[in-house]
Residue, then its C-alpha position, 0 to 999 in steps of 0.5 A: x085234734x078235734x075242738x074241745x068244748x065243755x058242752x056234753x052234747x057237743x062232746x058227743x058230736x065230735x067227729x071220728x078221725x081216720x085213726x079212730x075209724x081204723x081202730x074201730x074197724x080192726x076192733x069190729x073185725x076181731x069181734x066178727x072173727x070171734x063170732x064166726x069161730x063161735x058159729x063154727x064151734x057150734x056146727x062141729x058140736x064143740x059146745x064148751x068152746x062155743x060157750x067160751x068164745x061167746x063169753x069172750x065176745x061179751x067181754x070185748x064189749x065190756x069197755x063200751x058197757x063201762x063207758x055207757x054206765x059211767x057216761x063217758x066216751x071210750x076212745x077207740x084206741x082204748x077199746x081196740x087195746x082191750x079187744x086185742x088183749x082179750x083176744x090174745x089171752x083167751x082165744x090165742x092163749x087158751x083156745x089155741x094153746x099159745x101159753x104152752x106153745x110159746x113160753x114168752x106168751x104169758x110174760x107178754x100178756x102180763x106185761x100188757x095187763x100191767x100197762x092197761x091197768x096202769x092206764x086205767x088207774x092213772x085215768x081214774x085218779x086223774x079224773x078225780x084230781x081234775x074235778x072242781x067238785x072235789x077239793x083234791x089236788x094230788x101231786x104228780x108223784x102221787x098220781x103216778x104212784x097210785x097208777x102203779x099200785x092200782x095195776x100191781x094190786x089188780x095183778x096180785x088179785x088175779x094171782x090170788x084168783x088163779x091160786x084159788x081156782x087151782x086149789x078148789x078145782x084142781x086146775x093148773x093155772x099157776x103151773x104149780x110154781x112160785x116162780x111162775x106167780x112171782x114172774x107174773x107179778x114182776x112183769x105186771x109191775x114193769x108194765x105198771x111202772x112204764x105207765x106211772x113214769x109216763x103219767x108222771x112226766x105228762x103231769x109235770x111237762x104236758x108238752x111231752x109226747x108219747x102214746x100215753x100223752x096222746x091217749x090222755x089228750x084224746x080222752x079229755x077231748x071226748x069227755x071235756x065236761x069232766x075236766x073243767x080246769x082244762x081250758x085248752 
């Protein structure tokens, strides 16, 4: 693991590891595939698909834009996870019809969204909890609960958006089914619960090892100035 420092400039100069470079290469490869797809759709005159794929490409840069806006460094594995999710849900799911070809595709992606949103919710409250300027010392159980409720709340908001689109524009994103909506929320909750438990274990016993612990440590290393209480 690269050496940690409280100097923001030094943090920005932390060299990438081999794993970082591989993650960035895969992420870039997916973006290139999307760009080629957009060009091919334009050549064939499929302007609606061209616009859709172009919008998808813009979405893949969203983690980097958020990082730039908030002055944080986004770990390559976070960026890759977001790009893969966008690619799987919008390109494979919508453009290539995986939602209709494979019954389990929607379940897989909603579980993944629960994991991603759980990670984001955990990091959000974790940064607040670790900052010296804010006199907040939340218990590990509350941080884990916040991550769970944040992910489940965002999943619920998405279902409301889908319902609104179906009712307003005659779409069928929820397959006219209460079972589909509740199934989505349940798997969202399962993904969020996994992150909440892992996050709780990390705060209680930092020496434990899982993918979430490693990602959290990498995030701390890249953004050391936001964690003044962390001395190692």
